[in-house]
N, C-alpha and C positions, 0 to 999 in steps of 0.2 A: 496531555502527556504526549510527547513526541519521542518516538523510538527509532533509532537507526540500526539496521541489522545487516551485517556484512555476509557475503558469500551465501546468499540464499540459493543461488543456482551454481551448478557445477560447470566446468569448462565445456563439457559436451552439450549441456543445456544451452549455453550461450552460442555455440556453433549452430544449433538448431534454430535459435532466434535469428541469427544472421541469414539463414536460408529463407526464413519467413519474410524478412524485410527486403530481401533481394528480388522477391517475386514482382514482376512488372504489373500484374493484375491483382485484384483482390483488396485494394485499398480504396476508400471512399472519403468524402467530405466528413470530417469529424463533427461538424455542427449538427449533423442529423441525430446524434445521440445525446446532445446537450439539452438542458432544461430551457424553458421558454425565454428566460432572461439571459442565461449563460451563452446560448447559441449566437447571440449578437456580438460576443467578444471572443469567440473561439475560431481560431484559424489553424487547423492541423489536418492530418489524414489518419484514418483508423482502418485496421484490417477488418474485412468482412468476417463475421464469426462462423467460418466454415473451413473445411479442409485442414491444411497444415496449421493455419492460425488457430483453429479450434483445438487441435491436438496440443499446441503449445500452451494455450491458456489452461487447459486441463492439467498439463504438467506443472505449471506455476502453482495451481491450487494444491496439487499433490505435494509439492515441495514445502509449501507453507504449512500444510497440515502435519508435517513431520518436523517443523522447526520449533523447538521448545520455547525460544524467546517470543516468537510471534504468537504462539498459543497462549502463553502466560499474559501477554500484553493485550491481546484482542479478545480472548475467550469467544472464538467465532461460533455463531449459530448458523449463519448462512454466508456464502460468498454470493453476493447479489449479482454483480457483474465483474468481469475482467476483460479489459479492452487493450489492444495493442495500438499504440499511437506513434506517429512519427511527425517531426517538425523539420522542415528544410528552411533554407534561407528566406527570411521575411515572415516566417510563421510564428505565432505566439498565442497565448490564451490569457485574456484579460482577467482582472480581479473578479472573483466569484466565490460563493460557497456552494457546496454540493447539495443536491435535493435531499429533503428529509425522508422521502419514500421513493423507491425505484421498484418497478415491477410488483407493486403492492406490498413491499416489505420495508420495514424501518431501516434506515441507513445510519449507522453509528460511527464507523471508522472508514477512512480512505487511505489508500497506499499508492506509492509510486515505486515501481521496481525498475531501476535503470538498466538499460540493455546495450548501451554504447559507452565506451570509455570516455571520460571527460575531455581528454586531449584530442578527440576526433571531431569535436564541434565547438563552436564559440557561442556564448549566450546560452539560452535554454535552461537557466537555473529555475528550479522550483522555488518560488518566493512566497514565504509564509508571513502573514501579518501577525505581529505580537505587540503587546503594550509598549515594550521597550524599543520597538522598531521592526525592521524586516529581517527575517532569517532566510539566507540563501542556501539552498541545498543542491549539490551536484555531486553525486556519488559515483564510485566505480561500477562498472558493469557487473550485474549480479547482486548488487546491494539495494536495500529497500529502506524507505522511510514511511512510518505509520503515524497518522495524525487524526484528530477528531474531524468528522465531516462538517462540523459547524464552523471550522476555521476559514477565514478569508485567505485566499491564496491565488497565485497566478503563475504562468510559465513565461519567463522573459523571452523576448524575441531572439530567435536563432539568427546569427549573423554570418555563420559559416558552418558547413558540414551538415550532419543529420543527427538530430536527437531522437533516440529510440527508447521507448519505455512500455511497460505493462502497468496500467492503472486499474485499480480495483476498489470495490466498496464492500464493506462487511457489516452484517447485522450481528451484534454481540449478544451473548447470553446474559450479560450484565449491562443494563441500560446506562447507568451513570458513569461519567468520566472519572470522577473522584473515587468512586467505588472500584473501578477497574485499576486505577493507579495503586490503591491500597492493596488489592489482591496481587498486583504485580510485585509490590514490595515484599509481601508475604512469600511469594514464590521464590524471589531472590534469596530471602533469608533461609527458606527451606533448602535451597540448593547449597548454600554455604554450610548448613548443618549436616547435609549429606556428605559433603567433601570432608568435613571434620570428623565424621563418624559419630556424631553426638546423637545417640538413639533417643534419649529422653527429650531433647529439644525437637527432634524430628516429629515425635509423637505429639508434642504440644502444638507445634506449628500446623500439623495436619488437622488437629482438632479445631484450631482457629480458622484455618482455611475452609474447612467444611461448614462451620457455623456461618461464616460470612457468605459463602456461596448459597446456602439455604435462605439467607435473609435477602440477598441482593439479586440472585440469579432467577432466570425464568426458564420454563420448559422449552 
């Protein structure tokens, strides 16, 4: 399941992101945080996890934990890592899938939160492999795409400007992708029932949701 979520960050949050990325120091070779195989195809820079960059990644986590769509889709147990990355002209990240475990924790979902407007750089699309072909994703600043960490994906070469993003990995309370999608559908139906004020349907859907979470969820 691929979910795009708009306006995860407020304009003030994006201004803070701009300050982080304008720092002359504090960025390092992104290959240092890649897995053994992925580091051979990774060419970007990432912010050192300290100071203003650490404050901003904490803010990203806070915003996501208040976003109803993200919570319904991811059922987050842990935010395993959130990194700030930038790509300038000639940089790219070749085809790869994310590690199954990071920092001793199972990785279920990955996300890219775009931090630069798409018209400020050329190339730099997140390219996701699907059975029907490639899906190209390049969203407005403050918008996010969430996808399974098993997905083969890459970042196309930046040919002009600077691509800025926060990338993160999530361990979910619900291990299976199909089960998470079913629970997401139930959450959408529950929201529609709430808007309609259908109390009987709300109660029924809450019962179904609770039963499924007990069956599929982990502590």
